[in-house]
mmCIF file of the N, C-alpha and C atoms, coordinates in Angstrom:
data_MODEL
# 
_entry.id   MODEL 
# 
loop_
_atom_site.group_PDB 
_atom_site.id 
_atom_site.type_symbol 
_atom_site.label_atom_id 
_atom_site.label_alt_id 
_atom_site.label_comp_id 
_atom_site.label_asym_id 
_atom_site.label_entity_id 
_atom_site.label_seq_id 
_atom_site.pdbx_PDB_ins_code 
_atom_site.Cartn_x 
_atom_site.Cartn_y 
_atom_site.Cartn_z 
_atom_site.occupancy 
_atom_site.B_iso_or_equiv 
_atom_site.pdbx_formal_charge 
_atom_site.auth_seq_id 
_atom_site.auth_comp_id 
_atom_site.auth_asym_id 
_atom_site.auth_atom_id 
_atom_site.pdbx_PDB_model_num 
ATOM 1   N N  . UNK A 1 1  ? -2.479  29.092 -46.804 1.00 0.00 ? 1  UNK A N  1 
ATOM 2   C CA . UNK A 1 1  ? -2.806  28.737 -45.500 1.00 0.00 ? 1  UNK A CA 1 
ATOM 3   C C  . UNK A 1 1  ? -2.130  27.955 -44.522 1.00 0.00 ? 1  UNK A C  1 
ATOM 4   N N  . UNK A 1 2  ? -2.635  28.509 -43.379 1.00 0.00 ? 2  UNK A N  1 
ATOM 5   C CA . UNK A 1 2  ? -1.913  28.172 -42.136 1.00 0.00 ? 2  UNK A CA 1 
ATOM 6   C C  . UNK A 1 2  ? -2.291  26.986 -41.452 1.00 0.00 ? 2  UNK A C  1 
ATOM 7   N N  . UNK A 1 3  ? -1.623  26.425 -41.376 1.00 0.00 ? 3  UNK A N  1 
ATOM 8   C CA . UNK A 1 3  ? -2.596  25.117 -41.277 1.00 0.00 ? 3  UNK A CA 1 
ATOM 9   C C  . UNK A 1 3  ? -2.586  25.746 -38.893 1.00 0.00 ? 3  UNK A C  1 
ATOM 10  N N  . UNK A 1 4  ? -4.457  25.058 -39.239 1.00 0.00 ? 4  UNK A N  1 
ATOM 11  C CA . UNK A 1 4  ? -4.394  25.537 -37.265 1.00 0.00 ? 4  UNK A CA 1 
ATOM 12  C C  . UNK A 1 4  ? -3.692  24.007 -36.925 1.00 0.00 ? 4  UNK A C  1 
ATOM 13  N N  . UNK A 1 5  ? -3.411  24.313 -35.326 1.00 0.00 ? 5  UNK A N  1 
ATOM 14  C CA . UNK A 1 5  ? -2.912  23.627 -34.068 1.00 0.00 ? 5  UNK A CA 1 
ATOM 15  C C  . UNK A 1 5  ? -4.299  23.051 -33.445 1.00 0.00 ? 5  UNK A C  1 
ATOM 16  N N  . UNK A 1 6  ? -4.151  21.131 -33.434 1.00 0.00 ? 6  UNK A N  1 
ATOM 17  C CA . UNK A 1 6  ? -4.891  20.309 -33.546 1.00 0.00 ? 6  UNK A CA 1 
ATOM 18  C C  . UNK A 1 6  ? -4.178  19.174 -32.050 1.00 0.00 ? 6  UNK A C  1 
ATOM 19  N N  . UNK A 1 7  ? -5.421  19.317 -30.381 1.00 0.00 ? 7  UNK A N  1 
ATOM 20  C CA . UNK A 1 7  ? -4.950  18.685 -29.657 1.00 0.00 ? 7  UNK A CA 1 
ATOM 21  C C  . UNK A 1 7  ? -5.684  17.147 -30.297 1.00 0.00 ? 7  UNK A C  1 
ATOM 22  N N  . UNK A 1 8  ? -5.584  15.799 -29.692 1.00 0.00 ? 8  UNK A N  1 
ATOM 23  C CA . UNK A 1 8  ? -5.716  14.806 -29.653 1.00 0.00 ? 8  UNK A CA 1 
ATOM 24  C C  . UNK A 1 8  ? -5.306  14.429 -28.005 1.00 0.00 ? 8  UNK A C  1 
ATOM 25  N N  . UNK A 1 9  ? -6.588  13.541 -28.559 1.00 0.00 ? 9  UNK A N  1 
ATOM 26  C CA . UNK A 1 9  ? -7.138  13.654 -27.117 1.00 0.00 ? 9  UNK A CA 1 
ATOM 27  C C  . UNK A 1 9  ? -7.663  12.580 -26.647 1.00 0.00 ? 9  UNK A C  1 
ATOM 28  N N  . UNK A 1 10 ? -6.726  11.758 -25.450 1.00 0.00 ? 10 UNK A N  1 
ATOM 29  C CA . UNK A 1 10 ? -7.259  10.074 -25.485 1.00 0.00 ? 10 UNK A CA 1 
ATOM 30  C C  . UNK A 1 10 ? -6.679  9.910  -24.140 1.00 0.00 ? 10 UNK A C  1 
ATOM 31  N N  . UNK A 1 11 ? -8.145  9.638  -23.963 1.00 0.00 ? 11 UNK A N  1 
ATOM 32  C CA . UNK A 1 11 ? -8.400  8.682  -21.849 1.00 0.00 ? 11 UNK A CA 1 
ATOM 33  C C  . UNK A 1 11 ? -8.090  7.066  -22.034 1.00 0.00 ? 11 UNK A C  1 
ATOM 34  N N  . UNK A 1 12 ? -7.454  7.119  -20.842 1.00 0.00 ? 12 UNK A N  1 
ATOM 35  C CA . UNK A 1 12 ? -6.599  5.404  -20.916 1.00 0.00 ? 12 UNK A CA 1 
ATOM 36  C C  . UNK A 1 12 ? -6.781  5.506  -19.196 1.00 0.00 ? 12 UNK A C  1 
ATOM 37  N N  . UNK A 1 13 ? -6.935  3.817  -19.308 1.00 0.00 ? 13 UNK A N  1 
ATOM 38  C CA . UNK A 1 13 ? -7.073  3.314  -17.605 1.00 0.00 ? 13 UNK A CA 1 
ATOM 39  C C  . UNK A 1 13 ? -6.363  2.239  -18.693 1.00 0.00 ? 13 UNK A C  1 
ATOM 40  N N  . UNK A 1 14 ? -5.550  1.397  -17.444 1.00 0.00 ? 14 UNK A N  1 
ATOM 41  C CA . UNK A 1 14 ? -4.272  -0.300 -17.261 1.00 0.00 ? 14 UNK A CA 1 
ATOM 42  C C  . UNK A 1 14 ? -4.274  -0.583 -19.298 1.00 0.00 ? 14 UNK A C  1 
ATOM 43  N N  . UNK A 1 15 ? -4.281  0.663  -19.938 1.00 0.00 ? 15 UNK A N  1 
ATOM 44  C CA . UNK A 1 15 ? -4.642  0.307  -21.649 1.00 0.00 ? 15 UNK A CA 1 
ATOM 45  C C  . UNK A 1 15 ? -2.916  0.445  -22.469 1.00 0.00 ? 15 UNK A C  1 
ATOM 46  N N  . UNK A 1 16 ? -2.173  0.070  -21.496 1.00 0.00 ? 16 UNK A N  1 
ATOM 47  C CA . UNK A 1 16 ? -0.281  0.185  -21.875 1.00 0.00 ? 16 UNK A CA 1 
ATOM 48  C C  . UNK A 1 16 ? -0.388  -0.577 -23.153 1.00 0.00 ? 16 UNK A C  1 
ATOM 49  N N  . UNK A 1 17 ? -1.220  -1.547 -23.265 1.00 0.00 ? 17 UNK A N  1 
ATOM 50  C CA . UNK A 1 17 ? -0.402  -1.895 -24.714 1.00 0.00 ? 17 UNK A CA 1 
ATOM 51  C C  . UNK A 1 17 ? -1.704  -1.606 -26.312 1.00 0.00 ? 17 UNK A C  1 
ATOM 52  N N  . UNK A 1 18 ? -2.670  -0.781 -25.591 1.00 0.00 ? 18 UNK A N  1 
ATOM 53  C CA . UNK A 1 18 ? -3.346  -0.287 -26.862 1.00 0.00 ? 18 UNK A CA 1 
ATOM 54  C C  . UNK A 1 18 ? -2.534  1.114  -26.843 1.00 0.00 ? 18 UNK A C  1 
ATOM 55  N N  . UNK A 1 19 ? -2.902  1.609  -26.333 1.00 0.00 ? 19 UNK A N  1 
ATOM 56  C CA . UNK A 1 19 ? -2.325  2.712  -26.498 1.00 0.00 ? 19 UNK A CA 1 
ATOM 57  C C  . UNK A 1 19 ? -1.063  3.064  -26.648 1.00 0.00 ? 19 UNK A C  1 
ATOM 58  N N  . UNK A 1 20 ? -0.270  2.589  -26.628 1.00 0.00 ? 20 UNK A N  1 
ATOM 59  C CA . UNK A 1 20 ? 1.638   2.381  -27.670 1.00 0.00 ? 20 UNK A CA 1 
ATOM 60  C C  . UNK A 1 20 ? 1.300   2.073  -28.672 1.00 0.00 ? 20 UNK A C  1 
ATOM 61  N N  . UNK A 1 21 ? -0.471  1.338  -28.529 1.00 0.00 ? 21 UNK A N  1 
ATOM 62  C CA . UNK A 1 21 ? -0.343  0.862  -30.559 1.00 0.00 ? 21 UNK A CA 1 
ATOM 63  C C  . UNK A 1 21 ? -0.314  2.184  -31.013 1.00 0.00 ? 21 UNK A C  1 
ATOM 64  N N  . UNK A 1 22 ? -1.791  2.971  -30.406 1.00 0.00 ? 22 UNK A N  1 
ATOM 65  C CA . UNK A 1 22 ? -2.210  4.069  -31.410 1.00 0.00 ? 22 UNK A CA 1 
ATOM 66  C C  . UNK A 1 22 ? -1.069  5.245  -31.551 1.00 0.00 ? 22 UNK A C  1 
ATOM 67  N N  . UNK A 1 23 ? -0.157  5.063  -30.122 1.00 0.00 ? 23 UNK A N  1 
ATOM 68  C CA . UNK A 1 23 ? 1.261   6.509  -30.616 1.00 0.00 ? 23 UNK A CA 1 
ATOM 69  C C  . UNK A 1 23 ? 1.872   6.714  -31.082 1.00 0.00 ? 23 UNK A C  1 
ATOM 70  N N  . UNK A 1 24 ? 2.204   5.329  -31.320 1.00 0.00 ? 24 UNK A N  1 
ATOM 71  C CA . UNK A 1 24 ? 2.918   4.297  -32.354 1.00 0.00 ? 24 UNK A CA 1 
ATOM 72  C C  . UNK A 1 24 ? 2.570   4.642  -33.843 1.00 0.00 ? 24 UNK A C  1 
ATOM 73  N N  . UNK A 1 25 ? 1.375   4.749  -33.663 1.00 0.00 ? 25 UNK A N  1 
ATOM 74  C CA . UNK A 1 25 ? 0.659   4.962  -35.525 1.00 0.00 ? 25 UNK A CA 1 
ATOM 75  C C  . UNK A 1 25 ? 0.608   6.818  -35.319 1.00 0.00 ? 25 UNK A C  1 
ATOM 76  N N  . UNK A 1 26 ? 0.629   7.519  -35.012 1.00 0.00 ? 26 UNK A N  1 
ATOM 77  C CA . UNK A 1 26 ? 0.136   8.859  -34.596 1.00 0.00 ? 26 UNK A CA 1 
ATOM 78  C C  . UNK A 1 26 ? 1.402   9.218  -34.836 1.00 0.00 ? 26 UNK A C  1 
ATOM 79  N N  . UNK A 1 27 ? 2.969   8.375  -34.655 1.00 0.00 ? 27 UNK A N  1 
ATOM 80  C CA . UNK A 1 27 ? 4.075   9.438  -34.648 1.00 0.00 ? 27 UNK A CA 1 
ATOM 81  C C  . UNK A 1 27 ? 3.803   9.276  -36.072 1.00 0.00 ? 27 UNK A C  1 
ATOM 82  N N  . UNK A 1 28 ? 3.103   8.582  -37.249 1.00 0.00 ? 28 UNK A N  1 
ATOM 83  C CA . UNK A 1 28 ? 3.397   8.572  -38.285 1.00 0.00 ? 28 UNK A CA 1 
ATOM 84  C C  . UNK A 1 28 ? 2.645   9.626  -39.279 1.00 0.00 ? 28 UNK A C  1 
ATOM 85  N N  . UNK A 1 29 ? 1.944   10.334 -38.507 1.00 0.00 ? 29 UNK A N  1 
ATOM 86  C CA . UNK A 1 29 ? 1.273   10.889 -39.067 1.00 0.00 ? 29 UNK A CA 1 
ATOM 87  C C  . UNK A 1 29 ? 1.650   12.428 -39.397 1.00 0.00 ? 29 UNK A C  1 
ATOM 88  N N  . UNK A 1 30 ? 1.629   12.703 -40.272 1.00 0.00 ? 30 UNK A N  1 
ATOM 89  C CA . UNK A 1 30 ? 2.301   14.347 -41.000 1.00 0.00 ? 30 UNK A CA 1 
ATOM 90  C C  . UNK A 1 30 ? 2.023   15.702 -40.231 1.00 0.00 ? 30 UNK A C  1 
ATOM 91  N N  . UNK A 1 31 ? 1.136   15.475 -40.634 1.00 0.00 ? 31 UNK A N  1 
ATOM 92  C CA . UNK A 1 31 ? 0.720   16.509 -38.969 1.00 0.00 ? 31 UNK A CA 1 
ATOM 93  C C  . UNK A 1 31 ? 1.669   17.755 -39.041 1.00 0.00 ? 31 UNK A C  1 
ATOM 94  N N  . UNK A 1 32 ? 1.666   19.209 -38.967 1.00 0.00 ? 32 UNK A N  1 
ATOM 95  C CA . UNK A 1 32 ? 3.044   20.119 -38.290 1.00 0.00 ? 32 UNK A CA 1 
ATOM 96  C C  . UNK A 1 32 ? 2.216   20.441 -36.749 1.00 0.00 ? 32 UNK A C  1 
ATOM 97  N N  . UNK A 1 33 ? 0.797   20.958 -36.764 1.00 0.00 ? 33 UNK A N  1 
ATOM 98  C CA . UNK A 1 33 ? 0.685   21.719 -36.483 1.00 0.00 ? 33 UNK A CA 1 
ATOM 99  C C  . UNK A 1 33 ? 0.119   20.558 -35.007 1.00 0.00 ? 33 UNK A C  1 
ATOM 100 N N  . UNK A 1 34 ? -0.071  18.890 -33.907 1.00 0.00 ? 34 UNK A N  1 
ATOM 101 C CA . UNK A 1 34 ? -0.223  18.121 -33.573 1.00 0.00 ? 34 UNK A CA 1 
ATOM 102 C C  . UNK A 1 34 ? 0.597   18.571 -31.642 1.00 0.00 ? 34 UNK A C  1 
ATOM 103 N N  . UNK A 1 35 ? -0.819  18.319 -31.550 1.00 0.00 ? 35 UNK A N  1 
ATOM 104 C CA . UNK A 1 35 ? -0.024  17.793 -29.885 1.00 0.00 ? 35 UNK A CA 1 
ATOM 105 C C  . UNK A 1 35 ? -0.848  16.930 -29.164 1.00 0.00 ? 35 UNK A C  1 
ATOM 106 N N  . UNK A 1 36 ? -0.330  15.852 -28.983 1.00 0.00 ? 36 UNK A N  1 
ATOM 107 C CA . UNK A 1 36 ? -1.188  14.688 -27.998 1.00 0.00 ? 36 UNK A CA 1 
ATOM 108 C C  . UNK A 1 36 ? -0.697  14.658 -26.507 1.00 0.00 ? 36 UNK A C  1 
ATOM 109 N N  . UNK A 1 37 ? -2.121  14.332 -25.636 1.00 0.00 ? 37 UNK A N  1 
ATOM 110 C CA . UNK A 1 37 ? -2.226  14.647 -24.900 1.00 0.00 ? 37 UNK A CA 1 
ATOM 111 C C  . UNK A 1 37 ? -3.046  13.337 -23.767 1.00 0.00 ? 37 UNK A C  1 
ATOM 112 N N  . UNK A 1 38 ? -2.955  12.561 -22.882 1.00 0.00 ? 38 UNK A N  1 
ATOM 113 C CA . UNK A 1 38 ? -3.568  11.518 -22.434 1.00 0.00 ? 38 UNK A CA 1 
ATOM 114 C C  . UNK A 1 38 ? -3.427  11.450 -21.002 1.00 0.00 ? 38 UNK A C  1 
ATOM 115 N N  . UNK A 1 39 ? -4.477  11.544 -20.898 1.00 0.00 ? 39 UNK A N  1 
ATOM 116 C CA . UNK A 1 39 ? -5.435  11.542 -19.488 1.00 0.00 ? 39 UNK A CA 1 
ATOM 117 C C  . UNK A 1 39 ? -5.416  10.124 -19.025 1.00 0.00 ? 39 UNK A C  1 
ATOM 118 N N  . UNK A 1 40 ? -4.570  10.264 -17.895 1.00 0.00 ? 40 UNK A N  1 
ATOM 119 C CA . UNK A 1 40 ? -4.733  8.732  -16.943 1.00 0.00 ? 40 UNK A CA 1 
ATOM 120 C C  . UNK A 1 40 ? -5.527  8.587  -16.510 1.00 0.00 ? 40 UNK A C  1 
ATOM 121 N N  . UNK A 1 41 ? -6.403  7.476  -16.351 1.00 0.00 ? 41 UNK A N  1 
ATOM 122 C CA . UNK A 1 41 ? -7.134  8.076  -15.066 1.00 0.00 ? 41 UNK A CA 1 
ATOM 123 C C  . UNK A 1 41 ? -6.965  6.627  -14.066 1.00 0.00 ? 41 UNK A C  1 
ATOM 124 N N  . UNK A 1 42 ? -5.486  7.058  -13.042 1.00 0.00 ? 42 UNK A N  1 
ATOM 125 C CA . UNK A 1 42 ? -5.613  6.224  -11.897 1.00 0.00 ? 42 UNK A CA 1 
ATOM 126 C C  . UNK A 1 42 ? -4.693  4.918  -11.953 1.00 0.00 ? 42 UNK A C  1 
ATOM 127 N N  . UNK A 1 43 ? -4.702  4.165  -13.840 1.00 0.00 ? 43 UNK A N  1 
ATOM 128 C CA . UNK A 1 43 ? -3.858  3.484  -13.796 1.00 0.00 ? 43 UNK A CA 1 
ATOM 129 C C  . UNK A 1 43 ? -2.584  2.298  -12.951 1.00 0.00 ? 43 UNK A C  1 
ATOM 130 N N  . UNK A 1 44 ? -2.228  1.314  -12.799 1.00 0.00 ? 44 UNK A N  1 
ATOM 131 C CA . UNK A 1 44 ? -1.501  0.631  -12.160 1.00 0.00 ? 44 UNK A CA 1 
ATOM 132 C C  . UNK A 1 44 ? -0.980  -0.242 -12.686 1.00 0.00 ? 44 UNK A C  1 
ATOM 133 N N  . UNK A 1 45 ? -1.100  -0.289 -13.929 1.00 0.00 ? 45 UNK A N  1 
ATOM 134 C CA . UNK A 1 45 ? -0.068  -1.252 -14.987 1.00 0.00 ? 45 UNK A CA 1 
ATOM 135 C C  . UNK A 1 45 ? 1.309   -1.053 -15.583 1.00 0.00 ? 45 UNK A C  1 
ATOM 136 N N  . UNK A 1 46 ? 1.720   1.034  -14.316 1.00 0.00 ? 46 UNK A N  1 
ATOM 137 C CA . UNK A 1 46 ? 3.012   1.309  -14.965 1.00 0.00 ? 46 UNK A CA 1 
ATOM 138 C C  . UNK A 1 46 ? 2.763   2.508  -16.541 1.00 0.00 ? 46 UNK A C  1 
ATOM 139 N N  . UNK A 1 47 ? 1.389   3.421  -17.663 1.00 0.00 ? 47 UNK A N  1 
ATOM 140 C CA . UNK A 1 47 ? 0.859   2.898  -18.531 1.00 0.00 ? 47 UNK A CA 1 
ATOM 141 C C  . UNK A 1 47 ? 1.045   4.314  -18.882 1.00 0.00 ? 47 UNK A C  1 
ATOM 142 N N  . UNK A 1 48 ? 1.540   6.093  -17.890 1.00 0.00 ? 48 UNK A N  1 
ATOM 143 C CA . UNK A 1 48 ? 2.383   7.165  -18.000 1.00 0.00 ? 48 UNK A CA 1 
ATOM 144 C C  . UNK A 1 48 ? 3.533   7.239  -17.949 1.00 0.00 ? 48 UNK A C  1 
ATOM 145 N N  . UNK A 1 49 ? 3.706   5.998  -16.587 1.00 0.00 ? 49 UNK A N  1 
ATOM 146 C CA . UNK A 1 49 ? 5.636   5.991  -16.788 1.00 0.00 ? 49 UNK A CA 1 
ATOM 147 C C  . UNK A 1 49 ? 5.822   5.509  -18.216 1.00 0.00 ? 49 UNK A C  1 
ATOM 148 N N  . UNK A 1 50 ? 5.294   4.436  -18.418 1.00 0.00 ? 50 UNK A N  1 
ATOM 149 C CA . UNK A 1 50 ? 5.856   3.359  -19.887 1.00 0.00 ? 50 UNK A CA 1 
ATOM 150 C C  . UNK A 1 50 ? 5.255   5.195  -21.138 1.00 0.00 ? 50 UNK A C  1 
ATOM 151 N N  . UNK A 1 51 ? 4.760   5.988  -21.504 1.00 0.00 ? 51 UNK A N  1 
ATOM 152 C CA . UNK A 1 51 ? 4.429   7.304  -22.074 1.00 0.00 ? 51 UNK A CA 1 
ATOM 153 C C  . UNK A 1 51 ? 5.310   7.218  -22.118 1.00 0.00 ? 51 UNK A C  1 
ATOM 154 N N  . UNK A 1 52 ? 5.427   8.452  -20.850 1.00 0.00 ? 52 UNK A N  1 
ATOM 155 C CA . UNK A 1 52 ? 6.515   9.152  -20.678 1.00 0.00 ? 52 UNK A CA 1 
ATOM 156 C C  . UNK A 1 52 ? 8.178   8.520  -21.576 1.00 0.00 ? 52 UNK A C  1 
ATOM 157 N N  . UNK A 1 53 ? 8.238   7.470  -20.601 1.00 0.00 ? 53 UNK A N  1 
ATOM 158 C CA . UNK A 1 53 ? 9.772   6.919  -21.464 1.00 0.00 ? 53 UNK A CA 1 
ATOM 159 C C  . UNK A 1 53 ? 9.734   6.543  -22.515 1.00 0.00 ? 53 UNK A C  1 
ATOM 160 N N  . UNK A 1 54 ? 8.718   6.582  -23.255 1.00 0.00 ? 54 UNK A N  1 
ATOM 161 C CA . UNK A 1 54 ? 8.809   6.170  -24.347 1.00 0.00 ? 54 UNK A CA 1 
ATOM 162 C C  . UNK A 1 54 ? 7.983   7.250  -25.967 1.00 0.00 ? 54 UNK A C  1 
ATOM 163 N N  . UNK A 1 55 ? 6.976   7.708  -25.714 1.00 0.00 ? 55 UNK A N  1 
ATOM 164 C CA . UNK A 1 55 ? 6.851   9.148  -26.019 1.00 0.00 ? 55 UNK A CA 1 
ATOM 165 C C  . UNK A 1 55 ? 6.238   10.292 -25.271 1.00 0.00 ? 55 UNK A C  1 
ATOM 166 N N  . UNK A 1 56 ? 8.536   10.659 -25.150 1.00 0.00 ? 56 UNK A N  1 
ATOM 167 C CA . UNK A 1 56 ? 9.010   12.623 -24.397 1.00 0.00 ? 56 UNK A CA 1 
ATOM 168 C C  . UNK A 1 56 ? 8.022   13.050 -24.969 1.00 0.00 ? 56 UNK A C  1 
ATOM 169 N N  . UNK A 1 57 ? 7.119   13.257 -25.914 1.00 0.00 ? 57 UNK A N  1 
ATOM 170 C CA . UNK A 1 57 ? 7.161   14.804 -26.499 1.00 0.00 ? 57 UNK A CA 1 
ATOM 171 C C  . UNK A 1 57 ? 5.451   14.835 -26.471 1.00 0.00 ? 57 UNK A C  1 
ATOM 172 N N  . UNK A 1 58 ? 4.842   13.256 -26.057 1.00 0.00 ? 58 UNK A N  1 
ATOM 173 C CA . UNK A 1 58 ? 3.499   13.405 -25.569 1.00 0.00 ? 58 UNK A CA 1 
ATOM 174 C C  . UNK A 1 58 ? 3.068   13.696 -24.112 1.00 0.00 ? 58 UNK A C  1 
ATOM 175 N N  . UNK A 1 59 ? 2.191   14.625 -23.532 1.00 0.00 ? 59 UNK A N  1 
ATOM 176 C CA . UNK A 1 59 ? 1.771   15.120 -22.467 1.00 0.00 ? 59 UNK A CA 1 
ATOM 177 C C  . UNK A 1 59 ? 1.077   14.422 -21.987 1.00 0.00 ? 59 UNK A C  1 
ATOM 178 N N  . UNK A 1 60 ? 1.012   13.873 -20.822 1.00 0.00 ? 60 UNK A N  1 
ATOM 179 C CA . UNK A 1 60 ? 0.182   13.112 -19.964 1.00 0.00 ? 60 UNK A CA 1 
ATOM 180 C C  . UNK A 1 60 ? -0.124  13.634 -18.685 1.00 0.00 ? 60 UNK A C  1 
ATOM 181 N N  . UNK A 1 61 ? -1.214  13.420 -18.745 1.00 0.00 ? 61 UNK A N  1 
ATOM 182 C CA . UNK A 1 61 ? -2.112  14.438 -17.237 1.00 0.00 ? 61 UNK A CA 1 
ATOM 183 C C  . UNK A 1 61 ? -2.677  13.046 -16.023 1.00 0.00 ? 61 UNK A C  1 
ATOM 184 N N  . UNK A 1 62 ? -2.069  13.596 -15.274 1.00 0.00 ? 62 UNK A N  1 
ATOM 185 C CA . UNK A 1 62 ? -2.713  11.620 -14.060 1.00 0.00 ? 62 UNK A CA 1 
ATOM 186 C C  . UNK A 1 62 ? -3.769  12.654 -13.346 1.00 0.00 ? 62 UNK A C  1 
ATOM 187 N N  . UNK A 1 63 ? -5.080  11.296 -13.780 1.00 0.00 ? 63 UNK A N  1 
ATOM 188 C CA . UNK A 1 63 ? -6.630  11.653 -12.896 1.00 0.00 ? 63 UNK A CA 1 
ATOM 189 C C  . UNK A 1 63 ? -7.195  11.318 -11.554 1.00 0.00 ? 63 UNK A C  1 
ATOM 190 N N  . UNK A 1 64 ? -7.706  11.224 -11.303 1.00 0.00 ? 64 UNK A N  1 
ATOM 191 C CA . UNK A 1 64 ? -8.077  10.963 -10.252 1.00 0.00 ? 64 UNK A CA 1 
ATOM 192 C C  . UNK A 1 64 ? -8.841  9.505  -10.535 1.00 0.00 ? 64 UNK A C  1 
ATOM 193 N N  . UNK A 1 65 ? -8.550  8.509  -9.557  1.00 0.00 ? 65 UNK A N  1 
ATOM 194 C CA . UNK A 1 65 ? -9.620  7.029  -9.956  1.00 0.00 ? 65 UNK A CA 1 
ATOM 195 C C  . UNK A 1 65 ? -10.758 7.161  -9.781  1.00 0.00 ? 65 UNK A C  1 
ATOM 196 N N  . UNK A 1 66 ? -11.554 8.512  -9.548  1.00 0.00 ? 66 UNK A N  1 
ATOM 197 C CA . UNK A 1 66 ? -13.397 8.883  -10.078 1.00 0.00 ? 66 UNK A CA 1 
ATOM 198 C C  . UNK A 1 66 ? -12.956 9.240  -10.964 1.00 0.00 ? 66 UNK A C  1 
ATOM 199 N N  . UNK A 1 67 ? -12.266 9.745  -11.828 1.00 0.00 ? 67 UNK A N  1 
ATOM 200 C CA . UNK A 1 67 ? -12.529 10.849 -13.245 1.00 0.00 ? 67 UNK A CA 1 
ATOM 201 C C  . UNK A 1 67 ? -13.292 9.577  -14.279 1.00 0.00 ? 67 UNK A C  1 
ATOM 202 N N  . UNK A 1 68 ? -12.843 9.166  -14.591 1.00 0.00 ? 68 UNK A N  1 
ATOM 203 C CA . UNK A 1 68 ? -13.211 8.211  -15.615 1.00 0.00 ? 68 UNK A CA 1 
ATOM 204 C C  . UNK A 1 68 ? -13.133 8.277  -16.806 1.00 0.00 ? 68 UNK A C  1 
ATOM 205 N N  . UNK A 1 69 ? -14.315 7.941  -17.873 1.00 0.00 ? 69 UNK A N  1 
ATOM 206 C CA . UNK A 1 69 ? -13.888 8.292  -19.142 1.00 0.00 ? 69 UNK A CA 1 
ATOM 207 C C  . UNK A 1 69 ? -14.472 10.155 -19.186 1.00 0.00 ? 69 UNK A C  1 
ATOM 208 N N  . UNK A 1 70 ? -15.260 10.498 -17.980 1.00 0.00 ? 70 UNK A N  1 
ATOM 209 C CA . UNK A 1 70 ? -15.246 12.042 -18.945 1.00 0.00 ? 70 UNK A CA 1 
ATOM 210 C C  . UNK A 1 70 ? -14.519 13.147 -18.351 1.00 0.00 ? 70 UNK A C  1 
ATOM 211 N N  . UNK A 1 71 ? -14.251 12.193 -16.568 1.00 0.00 ? 71 UNK A N  1 
ATOM 212 C CA . UNK A 1 71 ? -13.941 13.361 -16.195 1.00 0.00 ? 71 UNK A CA 1 
ATOM 213 C C  . UNK A 1 71 ? -12.399 13.423 -16.279 1.00 0.00 ? 71 UNK A C  1 
ATOM 214 N N  . UNK A 1 72 ? -11.147 12.315 -16.999 1.00 0.00 ? 72 UNK A N  1 
ATOM 215 C CA . UNK A 1 72 ? -10.594 12.158 -17.830 1.00 0.00 ? 72 UNK A CA 1 
ATOM 216 C C  . UNK A 1 72 ? -10.317 13.588 -19.100 1.00 0.00 ? 72 UNK A C  1 
ATOM 217 N N  . UNK A 1 73 ? -11.444 13.142 -19.764 1.00 0.00 ? 73 UNK A N  1 
ATOM 218 C CA . UNK A 1 73 ? -11.424 14.082 -21.678 1.00 0.00 ? 73 UNK A CA 1 
ATOM 219 C C  . UNK A 1 73 ? -11.645 16.053 -21.333 1.00 0.00 ? 73 UNK A C  1 
ATOM 220 N N  . UNK A 1 74 ? -12.546 15.833 -19.620 1.00 0.00 ? 74 UNK A N  1 
ATOM 221 C CA . UNK A 1 74 ? -12.125 16.770 -19.518 1.00 0.00 ? 74 UNK A CA 1 
ATOM 222 C C  . UNK A 1 74 ? -11.317 17.238 -19.013 1.00 0.00 ? 74 UNK A C  1 
ATOM 223 N N  . UNK A 1 75 ? -10.680 16.667 -17.951 1.00 0.00 ? 75 UNK A N  1 
ATOM 224 C CA . UNK A 1 75 ? -8.926  17.773 -17.336 1.00 0.00 ? 75 UNK A CA 1 
ATOM 225 C C  . UNK A 1 75 ? -7.768  17.591 -19.260 1.00 0.00 ? 75 UNK A C  1 
ATOM 226 N N  . UNK A 1 76 ? -7.878  16.733 -20.119 1.00 0.00 ? 76 UNK A N  1 
ATOM 227 C CA . UNK A 1 76 ? -7.713  17.169 -21.243 1.00 0.00 ? 76 UNK A CA 1 
ATOM 228 C C  . UNK A 1 76 ? -8.520  17.849 -21.747 1.00 0.00 ? 76 UNK A C  1 
ATOM 229 N N  . UNK A 1 77 ? -9.131  17.877 -21.875 1.00 0.00 ? 77 UNK A N  1 
ATOM 230 C CA . UNK A 1 77 ? -9.450  19.767 -22.747 1.00 0.00 ? 77 UNK A CA 1 
ATOM 231 C C  . UNK A 1 77 ? -8.961  20.733 -22.175 1.00 0.00 ? 77 UNK A C  1 
ATOM 232 N N  . UNK A 1 78 ? -8.899  20.487 -20.726 1.00 0.00 ? 78 UNK A N  1 
ATOM 233 C CA . UNK A 1 78 ? -8.257  21.979 -20.539 1.00 0.00 ? 78 UNK A CA 1 
ATOM 234 C C  . UNK A 1 78 ? -7.104  21.887 -20.378 1.00 0.00 ? 78 UNK A C  1 
ATOM 235 N N  . UNK A 1 79 ? -6.754  21.240 -20.501 1.00 0.00 ? 79 UNK A N  1 
ATOM 236 C CA . UNK A 1 79 ? -5.072  20.837 -21.286 1.00 0.00 ? 79 UNK A CA 1 
ATOM 237 C C  . UNK A 1 79 ? -4.705  21.903 -21.751 1.00 0.00 ? 79 UNK A C  1 
ATOM 238 N N  . UNK A 1 80 ? -5.841  21.186 -23.478 1.00 0.00 ? 80 UNK A N  1 
ATOM 239 C CA . UNK A 1 80 ? -5.046  21.847 -24.754 1.00 0.00 ? 80 UNK A CA 1 
ATOM 240 C C  . UNK A 1 80 ? -5.426  22.539 -24.601 1.00 0.00 ? 80 UNK A C  1 
ATOM 241 N N  . UNK A 1 81 ? -6.586  23.323 -24.124 1.00 0.00 ? 81 UNK A N  1 
ATOM 242 C CA . UNK A 1 81 ? -6.945  25.020 -23.787 1.00 0.00 ? 81 UNK A CA 1 
ATOM 243 C C  . UNK A 1 81 ? -6.325  25.616 -23.692 1.00 0.00 ? 81 UNK A C  1 
ATOM 244 N N  . UNK A 1 82 ? -5.308  25.136 -22.679 1.00 0.00 ? 82 UNK A N  1 
ATOM 245 C CA . UNK A 1 82 ? -4.235  26.745 -21.982 1.00 0.00 ? 82 UNK A CA 1 
ATOM 246 C C  . UNK A 1 82 ? -3.614  26.983 -23.158 1.00 0.00 ? 82 UNK A C  1 
# 
């Protein structure tokens, strides 16, 4: 039986330490077809840049300051569906 692809969608805003811990934990999973998408809602603490530097396999989407949780998740879902 083939394993279906899975997308893990993570909304964030100015939460580098928490996002880093979560992404570090995800690197230990063994499922073969995982895509990780972080939707950053206008962080000012360098979260998107730090993710790109430390987790190059993670897709980072930059959302507007007004995106909040729902808007960030919608952007992540649209990315996962393409």
